[in-house]
C-alpha positions in Angstrom: 26.1 9.1 91.8 29.3 7.5 90.5 30.1 4.3 88.2 32.8 2.1 89.4 33.1 -0.9 86.8 30.3 -2.9 87.2 29.1 -1.4 90.4 26.6 1.5 90.8 27.0 3.8 94.0 24.4 5.9 95.0 23.8 8.3 98.0 23.1 6.2 100.9 19.4 5.5 101.8 18.3 8.8 103.8 17.4 8.1 107.5 14.5 6.7 108.7 14.2 9.7 110.8 14.2 11.6 107.4 11.6 9.3 105.7 9.4 9.6 109.1 8.8 13.7 108.0 5.9 13.6 105.7 7.4 15.6 102.8 6.1 16.1 99.3 8.3 15.6 96.3 7.9 17.2 93.2 10.0 14.6 91.0 9.5 15.2 87.2 5.9 14.7 86.6 5.3 12.8 90.0 4.1 14.2 93.2 5.1 11.9 95.6 4.1 11.9 99.3 6.8 10.3 101.5 4.7 9.3 104.4 6.5 6.3 105.9 9.7 4.8 105.6 10.1 1.1 103.6 12.8 -1.2 104.5 15.3 -1.8 101.7 14.4 -4.9 99.4 16.9 -7.1 98.5 17.2 -7.7 94.7 19.4 -9.7 92.6 20.9 -5.9 91.6 21.1 -4.5 95.2 19.4 -3.1 97.7 16.3 -0.8 96.8 14.7 1.2 98.9 11.0 2.9 97.9 8.6 5.1 99.4 4.7 5.2 100.5 3.0 7.3 97.6 -0.2 7.6 99.4 -2.3 5.7 102.1 -2.4 1.9 101.0 0.2 2.1 97.8 4.0 2.2 98.1 6.3 2.4 94.9 9.7 2.0 93.8 10.5 4.5 91.1 13.6 4.5 88.8 15.2 1.1 89.8 18.0 0.3 86.9 17.5 -3.0 85.4 20.4 -2.8 83.2 23.5 -0.9 82.9 23.1 2.7 80.9 23.5 1.9 77.2 25.9 4.4 76.6 29.4 4.7 75.3 30.7 1.5 74.4 26.9 0.0 75.0 25.3 1.9 72.9 23.6 -0.5 70.2 24.6 -3.6 72.5 22.1 -6.0 74.1 21.3 -4.7 77.7 23.7 -5.7 80.2 23.1 -7.0 83.9 23.9 -4.3 86.4 24.6 -4.4 90.3 25.4 -1.8 92.8 26.8 -1.6 96.6 24.8 0.2 99.1 21.2 1.1 98.6 19.4 2.4 95.5 17.0 5.2 96.3 14.0 4.9 94.1 12.5 7.6 94.8 11.9 9.3 91.1 11.0 8.3 87.7 14.1 7.8 85.6 14.4 9.9 82.4 12.5 8.7 79.2 14.8 7.3 76.3 16.3 10.0 74.1 13.2 11.0 71.5 11.4 14.0 69.9 9.4 15.9 73.0 6.0 16.5 73.1 4.1 19.7 72.4 2.4 21.0 75.8 -1.0 21.5 74.4 -1.7 17.9 72.9 -4.2 15.6 74.3 -1.5 13.1 76.0 1.0 15.7 77.5 1.3 15.5 81.4 4.7 17.4 81.8 7.9 17.6 80.9 10.3 14.4 81.3 13.9 14.7 81.7 15.6 12.8 78.6 18.4 10.7 78.3 20.3 7.6 76.6 20.9 6.4 80.0 17.3 5.7 80.3 16.6 1.9 81.3 14.7 2.2 84.6 11.7 0.5 85.9 8.6 1.2 88.2 7.0 -1.0 90.7 3.7 -0.4 92.8 2.5 -2.4 95.4 -0.2 -2.5 98.1 1.2 -1.1 101.4 1.0 -4.1 103.0 2.6 -6.4 100.4 5.4 -8.6 101.8 7.5 -11.4 99.9 4.8 -13.7 100.6 2.0 -12.1 99.4 2.1 -13.9 95.8 -0.2 -11.3 94.3 -0.8 -11.0 90.5 1.6 -8.7 88.6 0.6 -6.5 85.5 3.6 -5.4 83.7 3.1 -2.7 80.9 4.8 -2.0 77.8 4.2 1.5 76.5 3.4 2.3 72.4 4.6 5.2 70.3 5.5 3.9 66.9 8.8 2.6 68.0 10.1 6.2 68.3 8.5 7.8 71.3 7.0 6.7 74.5 7.7 6.4 78.3 6.9 4.7 81.3 6.6 8.1 82.9 3.2 9.1 81.5 0.6 9.6 83.8 -1.9 7.6 82.2 0.6 4.5 82.7 0.8 5.0 86.6 -0.2 2.2 88.7 -1.1 3.1 91.9 -4.6 2.5 91.3 -4.1 -1.2 90.3 -1.9 -1.5 93.2 -4.9 -0.3 95.5 -6.9 -3.6 94.2 -4.1 -6.0 95.8 -2.0 -6.4 92.8 1.3 -5.4 91.6 1.7 -3.0 88.7 5.3 -2.6 86.8 6.1 -0.6 83.8 9.6 0.1 82.6 11.6 2.3 79.8 13.3 0.5 76.4 15.1 2.2 73.7 13.4 3.6 70.7 14.3 4.8 67.4 17.4 4.3 66.0 19.2 3.6 69.3 16.6 0.9 69.9 16.3 -0.6 66.6 19.4 -0.2 64.4 21.3 -3.4 62.7 24.4 -3.0 61.2 27.1 -5.2 59.9 29.7 -4.3 62.4 27.3 -4.7 65.1 26.5 -8.4 63.7 30.2 -9.0 63.8 30.8 -8.2 67.3 27.6 -9.9 68.6 27.8 -13.6 67.4 26.2 -12.8 64.1 23.3 -10.5 65.1 22.3 -7.0 65.7 19.2 -5.1 66.0 16.2 -5.7 68.3 17.5 -3.7 71.4 14.3 -2.3 72.0 12.9 -6.0 72.3 15.9 -7.0 74.2 15.6 -4.3 76.9 12.1 -5.5 77.3 13.2 -9.0 77.8 15.8 -8.0 80.1 13.2 -6.2 82.1 10.9 -9.4 82.3 13.9 -11.3 83.3 14.4 -8.9 85.9 10.7 -9.0 86.9 10.7 -12.8 86.9 13.8 -12.9 89.4 13.3 -9.9 91.7 9.2 -9.3 91.9 8.3 -11.8 94.7 10.5 -9.5 97.1 8.2 -7.0 96.3 4.9 -8.8 96.9 4.4 -10.2 93.3 4.0 -13.5 92.1 6.4 -14.7 89.3 4.1 -17.5 88.2 1.5 -15.0 87.4 2.8 -12.2 85.5 0.7 -10.6 82.7 2.2 -8.4 80.0 0.2 -5.6 78.2 0.9 -3.5 75.6 -0.6 -1.0 73.6 -0.3 0.0 69.9 3.4 -0.5 69.3 3.7 -1.9 72.8 1.3 -4.5 71.6 3.5 -5.3 68.9 6.3 -5.7 71.4 3.7 -7.9 73.4 3.8 -10.0 70.1 7.3 -10.2 69.7 7.7 -11.5 73.2 5.1 -14.3 72.5 7.5 -15.4 69.4 10.8 -14.9 71.0 12.2 -18.2 72.7 14.4 -15.7 74.9 10.9 -14.7 76.9 9.7 -18.6 77.5 8.4 -18.7 81.0 8.7 -15.1 81.7 5.0 -14.4 81.5 1.7 -16.2 82.0 -0.9 -14.0 79.9 -0.8 -11.5 77.4 -2.9 -8.4 76.6 -2.5 -6.6 73.3 -4.2 -3.3 72.7 -4.8 -1.7 69.4 -2.1 -3.7 67.6 -2.7 -7.6 67.9 -1.1 -8.3 64.4 0.6 -11.6 64.0 1.8 -13.9 61.3 3.8 -10.8 59.5 6.8 -11.2 57.2 9.2 -9.5 59.4 12.6 -7.7 58.2 15.7 -9.9 57.5 18.6 -9.1 59.1 20.2 -8.3 55.7 17.9 -5.5 54.9 18.1 -4.2 58.5 22.0 -4.0 58.3 21.6 -2.1 55.2 19.5 0.5 56.8 22.0 0.6 59.5 24.7 1.5 56.8 22.2 4.4 55.6 22.4 5.5 59.0 26.0 5.5 59.0 26.5 7.2 55.8 23.8 10.0 57.1 26.0 10.6 60.3 29.0 11.1 58.1 31.1 8.9 59.9 33.2 6.0 58.9 33.0 3.4 61.2 30.9 1.8 64.2 33.4 3.2 67.1 33.0 6.9 65.2 29.1 6.3 65.3 29.1 5.3 69.1 30.8 9.0 69.4 28.1 10.7 67.8 26.1 13.0 70.3 22.3 11.4 70.5 20.6 14.3 69.5 22.7 14.3 65.9 21.1 10.8 65.7 17.8 11.6 66.5 17.9 14.5 63.8 18.4 11.9 60.9 15.4 9.8 62.3 12.0 10.0 60.4 9.3 11.2 62.7 5.6 12.0 61.9 4.2 12.0 65.5 4.1 14.7 68.0 3.4 17.6 65.5 7.1 16.6 63.8 7.1 15.9 60.0 10.6 15.0 59.4 11.9 12.9 56.4 14.3 10.5 57.7 15.5 7.1 58.2 13.3 4.7 59.9 14.6 1.4 61.6 12.6 -1.7 63.2 12.7 -5.1 64.2 14.4 -7.8 62.5 14.6 -11.6 62.0 17.8 -11.7 63.7 18.3 -15.3 64.5 18.4 -14.6 68.1 15.8 -12.8 69.7 13.6 -13.7 66.7 14.9 -16.6 65.2 13.0 -17.1 62.3 9.7 -15.7 60.6 6.7 -15.7 62.9 5.0 -18.1 60.3 7.8 -20.8 60.7 7.7 -20.3 64.5 4.1 -21.0 64.4 4.3 -24.1 62.1 7.2 -25.4 64.3 4.7 -25.0 67.6 7.2 -22.7 68.9 5.4 -19.9 70.3 5.0 -19.1 74.0 1.7 -20.6 74.9 -0.1 -18.1 77.1 -3.7 -17.0 77.3 -4.2 -13.7 75.1 -6.6 -10.7 75.1 -6.7 -9.3 71.7 -8.2 -5.7 72.6 -8.8 -2.4 69.9 -11.0 0.8 70.1 -14.1 1.2 68.3 -13.1 4.6 66.5 -9.2 4.1 65.8 -9.5 3.2 62.2 -11.0 4.6 59.0 -11.8 3.6 55.5 -13.0 5.5 52.5 -16.4 4.9 53.6 -15.6 6.8 56.7 -16.4 10.0 54.6 -20.0 9.0 53.8 -22.5 11.0 55.8 -25.7 9.8 54.1 -27.3 6.9 52.2 -26.8 8.6 49.0 -22.9 9.1 49.8 -22.8 5.6 51.1 -24.3 4.2 48.2 -22.5 6.0 45.7 -19.2 4.7 47.1 -19.9 1.5 47.1 -20.6 1.7 43.4 -17.6 3.4 42.8 -15.3 1.1 44.7 -16.7 -2.0 44.4 -18.9 -1.7 40.8 -20.9 -4.7 39.9 -19.9 -6.4 43.3 -21.6 -3.1 45.2 -24.8 -5.0 45.8 -23.0 -7.7 47.6 -21.3 -5.2 49.6 -24.4 -3.6 50.7 -26.2 -6.7 51.5 -23.2 -7.1 54.0 -23.3 -3.7 55.5 -26.6 -2.4 54.6 -27.9 1.0 55.6 -31.6 2.0 55.6 -31.3 5.8 56.7 -28.7 8.5 57.3 -28.8 7.6 61.0 -27.4 4.4 60.5 -24.5 5.5 58.1 -22.1 6.5 61.0 -22.4 3.1 62.8 -22.1 1.1 59.5 -19.0 3.0 58.2 -17.3 2.2 62.0 -18.2 -1.4 61.6 -16.6 -1.5 58.0 -13.6 -0.2 59.6 -13.4 -2.8 62.1 -14.0 -5.3 60.0 -11.4 -4.2 57.6 -8.7 -3.8 60.3 -8.7 -3.9 64.1 -11.6 -6.5 64.6 -10.1 -8.5 61.7 -6.7 -8.4 63.2 -7.8 -9.6 66.7 -9.9 -12.4 65.3 -6.8 -13.4 63.5 -4.7 -13.2 66.8 -7.5 -15.7 68.4 -7.4 -18.2 65.2 -3.8 -18.6 65.3 -3.8 -18.8 69.1 -6.5 -21.6 68.6 -4.7 -23.5 66.1 -1.2 -23.3 67.4 -1.7 -23.1 71.2 -3.7 -24.9 73.9 -4.3 -21.6 75.8 -7.7 -19.5 75.3 -7.9 -16.2 73.6 -10.3 -13.2 74.4 -11.4 -10.4 72.0 -12.4 -7.1 73.3 -13.4 -3.2 72.2 -13.6 -0.3 73.9 -16.6 2.2 72.8 -17.2 4.6 75.3 -16.3 8.1 74.2 -14.5 10.6 77.0 -16.4 13.5 77.9 -14.4 16.7 77.1 -13.8 19.3 79.5 -13.2 23.1 78.2 -9.4 22.6 77.3 -8.6 23.2 73.5 -6.4 20.4 72.3 -4.0 21.1 69.5 -4.3 17.7 67.9 -8.0 16.3 68.3 -11.4 17.7 67.8 -13.2 17.4 70.8 -16.6 17.7 69.3 -16.3 14.7 67.0 -13.3 12.4 68.6 -14.6 9.0 69.5 -13.1 6.0 71.3 -10.1 7.0 70.0 -6.6 5.5 69.9 -5.2 5.0 73.6 -8.7 5.9 74.6 -9.0 2.8 76.7 -5.7 3.1 78.7 -6.5 5.2 81.6 -9.8 3.0 82.0 -7.7 -0.3 82.5 -5.4 1.5 84.8 -7.5 4.0 86.6 -5.8 6.8 85.9 -8.7 9.2 84.7 -7.6 12.2 86.3 -4.3 12.4 84.7 -6.1 14.6 82.0 -7.0 17.0 84.8 -3.5 17.7 86.1 -2.9 20.9 84.6 -6.4 21.8 82.9 -10.1 21.0 82.7 -9.2 18.1 80.3 -12.2 15.5 81.1 -15.6 15.9 82.6 -15.5 12.5 84.3 -19.1 10.8 85.7 -19.4 8.1 88.0 -20.4 6.0 85.2 -16.9 6.3 83.5 -15.3 5.5 87.1 -17.5 2.7 87.2 -16.6 1.1 83.9 -12.9 1.8 84.8 -13.2 -0.1 88.2 -14.8 -3.1 86.2 -12.1 -3.0 83.4 -9.2 -3.1 86.2 -11.1 -5.7 88.0 -11.1 -7.9 84.5 -7.3 -7.1 84.1 -6.4 -8.3 87.5 -8.5 -11.4 87.2 -6.9 -12.0 83.8 -3.4 -11.9 85.8 -4.7 -14.0 88.5 -6.2 -16.8 86.7 -5.9 -16.4 82.9 -9.6 -15.5 82.4 -10.6 -11.7 82.5 -14.0 -12.8 83.6 -15.7 -11.3 86.7 -19.1 -10.7 88.2 -19.5 -7.5 86.5 -17.8 -8.7 83.3 -18.9 -11.8 82.0 -16.1 -12.6 79.6 -16.7 -15.8 77.4 -13.4 -17.0 75.3 -13.2 -16.5 71.4 -13.9 -19.6 69.3 -14.7 -20.4 65.9 -18.1 -21.4 67.3 -18.4 -18.5 69.7 -17.5 -15.5 67.9 -18.0 -12.9 70.5 -16.2 -10.1 72.4 -16.6 -8.2 75.3 -17.5 -4.5 74.5 -16.7 -1.7 76.9 -19.1 1.2 76.5 -22.0 2.2 79.0 -21.0 -0.8 80.6 -19.7 -4.4 79.8 -21.6 -6.3 77.0 -20.8 -9.6 75.1 -21.5 -8.7 71.4 -20.5 -10.6 67.9 -17.2 -9.6 66.6 -19.0 -9.9 63.2 -17.7 -12.5 61.4 -19.7 -12.2 58.2 -18.5 -8.8 57.6 -14.8 -9.6 58.5 -14.8 -12.8 55.8 -16.5 -10.5 53.2 -13.8 -7.8 53.3 -11.0 -10.7 53.7 -12.5 -11.9 50.4 -13.1 -8.3 48.7 -10.5 -5.8 50.3 -11.6 -2.3 49.7 -9.9 -1.1 46.6 -8.6 2.3 48.1 -6.4 2.6 51.2 -7.9 5.3 53.7 -6.1 8.6 53.2 -6.2 9.7 56.6 -6.2 8.7 60.1 -9.3 8.2 62.0 -11.0 10.9 63.4 -9.4 11.4 66.9 -6.3 9.7 66.4 -3.5 10.9 68.5 -0.5 10.9 66.4 2.8 9.9 68.7 0.9 7.7 71.0 0.1 5.0 68.4 2.3 3.2 65.6 2.1 2.5 62.0 1.1 -0.9 62.7 
């Protein structure tokens, strides 16, 4: 592969005769079976050749959607890319540079190549999809606290969605200091704004999808974006950004629907950028662009993946461009992108001081200690009559204190500002673990942990059994996953996730219900009484530790 100006030349597409020979390719963390050739597809960037992964599914893995953000393009908005010849999209692109995952944690599925040259996209489609198919499209944005994450993680693959007559897309975006740093010199060279490069990467990918997905069989008018954790925050940013208007028709936020946050000013972001420069020991932006990427990673704050490194943490900023003003100001002006939303969360991914209680006596003692004279009102709102009820009630408190509260908050803003509906859901099913002893979770006590829902949404349950006996899935697990996939595709198709098996209802102030995915799919109350009480009477002490089973490195500090 060579670069000539704005053009990329890659080895010409392999011959039809060679493609016709069934060959198993071990590429990165993907086993790709090339069964049949696929005629190159014409995109705005150039011709792209894909492959048949397995009967019924074809894929294009590792399509560049922007120029490599290296050299002078480090800390620049993503730039359009084009090439001569045919790009062979036959393997995943490298993940954006980050700390690597230990091999004995729950969400390790194989080592991935890592690079600054990482702006690549993956597309899965039904084998018979054509440019006239107009299929619904699901686009996934990974989480990882804004410092780690990759579209190449096996649980984020799209072949099972493609088998259900839909298109699935995911892509990489820059993370950490390389993805979020603002700086005065950057603002000077970029028309008064800087930072938010991760969100601009996502926006560039959505534009590429909008312009080209029809050629892969998708309908650009029916594109749902879905993000988990920091990815859910990214979906929120796209909902609030005018640059993403018209690029998607629906949005799903899993474990991170938090709207109306204050945000960081460009000025404060630039101060953090100056801290980065000082830590690198260089005297200019030009010199910062010459520093090896691993040196930048070394000064970055990280508390995930078993890493405990003090350092500098960057974040998105109100830059006057991608994010022109605060979320509150955008809401007040009625300028949010108006699309249907699903605000989703998992049952056991948050905790409060009450989570430590195991008996009624311990529970009531905590209530008295934390709420004093108000303890009686607290116990009337969250009553327990026996020790057996304590665990469920402490979980209800944690949900009303955070994730359910946040989901309802998003739905309330949606109903006030936009015309499109809001839906709320909760994943409660516990994984059935196999015999492998993970380093980062206690398999005997973990519940519906942070990210536990994702393999069910995408049908990627078997990813956990790639190297060892990670899960003992049942027919009921597979049935629930099938129903959740159908519901997600229905949402992409129509803006409503209801199906015959999942009788979803939209949330409203008069209908405070959510869909719970547990043994099946069932409508339950969001517990508005508990949410309102804790909003008026906040728990005095913040949780000291993550919820049991939280997987650090896959979820952010949201």
